[in-house]
Phi, psi and omega in degrees: 000328177291328174292330178291320177297314181293321175304316181297313179298326175301314184300310178299317178301318179301320174296317180294323174294327176292321177299314176297326183294335177272322187298315184308306177298330179291323184280310188252347184078005176243144180274130180241129183271351182304306176298330181289311178305311180303314180296326181285317179299314183295315179297320179289333183277342177306306177296327180292315177297315179303314179292324183294317178303311182296313180300319179288326170297314185289324180291322179297313185295320180296323177296316174301311181303307177305312171308313183290323177295318173300316179299316177298314180289324170301319180289324181296330181291343181257000176279141180310145180299332177306323182306324186285351182268358175294152184301323179248020179297317182289322172304315181299308185302304177309313179296319178295316184283312187273310185268306184298312186292332177295342179290344177301325181301313184289326182287297181286324183277342190225299193295312182288324170301310180301321179291323174302313182297308186295317181298315182296316186290317180291319177296315185294321180295317184285327173296321181290317177299331185286327174287336175289303179205108185290332183293312181285331178296319179288333178297317179282337180292329184300303185294326182293324179293315181298315179298321182297316181295315179296318183293319179294319181291327180289320183285330180277337186271149175246124179266171175299319175302321180293316178299318187289321174299326179290318181298310182301322177299310183299312180300317179292323178296322178292319177294323178300313178298317178301309187294317181292329179273328185248018182296322178299311178303308183301320179290324179303317186260014167071031185250018189292317186302312183305312177300319180298319183296319182300314181293318183298319177301317179292330181285318179297316177302317178299311183298317179302313191282334175294312176298321181292323180293314176306313182295319176304318180287326179301312183299310182286343176263003188292315180293326176297317184300323184287313188297316191262004179299138176299333176292323181289316176301306180305318180298318176296321178293323176300315186293300189288323179295316179294328179293315181292324181296318184295323181276002178080010188267353186212122176292145187299326186289339177283335175294328175302313183308315185287326178296328180279329189246349179295329179291336177293319179294320180294325185300327187294337175310321183260330182283318183291316176294325182290320179297316179293325178290327173297323180290321174301307185298315179297318179306306182303314180297317178293348175295330175296328178291322176294325180292323176291324179286344180267358171295126190296133178284166178291128183290136180242144186290146177291320174237095187293151172241114172299143177294157176299137183296171181094183178298141189257125173264137179249134185228124166262113187251095172057048186283136174224143179203153174206142180293326178232153178301131179084001181229080185291136175256335174224141186220121174055051180271120181227105181204151179233134174259107178295156184295136175078013180247163176249126178246123177256139176246123178234166179156169183290165183301139178080009182277347179108013188291308182289329178299317183297315182293335186272349178287337176302307180278012176064046166296327172217159174266146182291154176280327179210156185077192185217154169235123190239154175241108183050043175093342181270125182297138178299330181285349176265351182262133183299133184317315184289333178285326179294319183280349172275348176263325190243127174243152187231137173231109182259167177295331178277101183295123186244096173246134177271159181285069178211187182289155179303319184293322181282340172289322178285323180292356181295337178286326183218086186303334185267006178294139179276169183301330182298312181293321180301309181295325178296319175293318174304313178302311178303326179271002172064042176230359180303306187304316182294321186289320184297335178272007175284159187302322179238029173056231182289343175280353185292146187261130178302124176094345180254288177241018174230098178258110186251149174282171178301316178293322176301311179297322179298312179302322177296324176291324174292330173297319178295323182287327181286326179291329177298327184043052175274154178281350178232139180227137180242121180248122179238103181052049186293344183263002188297330188268000184274136172274162190305327180291328185257001182294319176306311185296319179295316175302317176296320179295324174292326178294325177294325179290317185286340190299120173084001190245159169283113190246128168248119184233146177236137175206151174273325178279112191285341180298336181279348180238013184297333179274006181293151183293326172209148180241124180254128186251112184259144172221114178058034176084007176237157174284115177269323178213156172208140182162188176277169183294318176298314179298317184295320178294315179297329184295332182070021183268211188299321178297313179306313179295323173302317180293317178301316179300320181294322173299316180299316186294330181279349180289000000 
């Protein structure tokens, strides 16, 4: 920015030197080449300094942008996993990292240097003209000041045309999304023409509102354009300056200075508000990044305690949790998962099953009570140690855009291909992977197109490779199609063998053999026992079991 100020002063200095090159012969009758050389050097140096300034500004903006992106990604890696389950979490993260942080380039690399240059050159030109003739300087300052006030008012106000344009733009975006996502359904039901018409109406409305807004802005900016036009300012300088020269109040050569520099003063009417508006908008956008960085990180223990080695017992001791204060989701959850046993959690939708499972990996921390692994509170375990003890297979299949082998290796980055293939065979997915164009080197989403059940088995292979003593399964068969459900079931059986397992399932037939079944009702434990015991008890689980049998007939 300092170089931009220097660049602005060089521009004004060049014009001052030109005026001096004319003034000297008038005053002394002699020609001096010094101001001419100064003017030429300054004019030739302006683009050089300007280019260096922008190169340095953009380099600085890129460094800041990279640093800010790294800061965001580093902070996000420390945010509780529960934050990512929010409806707009992915959108917020993508917008912050890709779009919002990118505005740093516009702010640091363009807006601030432009603002510095325009403010400096406008102020320097006006100060010089004021020293030449304060009367004529004030004369041109009046319309420029009025035009500046009008322009600020125009840029700061939102008209009905602006609001209508924003509404039309939002509607068009919604219609575009509807058309792209729902065109198949619309065609199946013979409604394609109707959807196309809705899109055309929205597009026409957008075009009409855009034209109306542009016309409105032109109308509101007409007076500013007249007052701040360089032709208007030069015309005023010629008219008033000639009168001052005739009255002997202004030297003719001083009129040359105003003819050369008055347009710079008038240009500030447009340049300064525009640069400031860009700065404001960039600052507002970066506010989204600040909000993301303000998200509290997952608390980590100052002195982590690893869980006791050996088979792991998982204990929920009077656990209570709610997403918001005063709205409990889980209350007084008290249950123990003995080492090497399988515990199934069932209940109606919204009863808190998935929330309970996700408290183990600390998607969120409990509001009351404790969750322990072999007596160690999960909050006292370092996150990296916790994830080496507990493996997770959720209903939302998560494969990254990398090779199949690397997707499985996420559990153990140092695993060799033999271990990866052994895990895949245990998950009943090895045969499918080897049939891919590049086998285990095939990239997900590029040359590896997997069905839901196949992708789920890759996730199970990942959990098998992790070889953790505790496994959490949240609707792990939900992504399986009928053909692959048996394979997924076999893979899960291999994964669960000899481990402490917490599993959630809607189909009760898949968990009838669990060592214990926990029935949740509105966030509380309604029943707990084996399948046979709960059926004989004739309570809530028995009713759910009968309904499940009827549904399967």
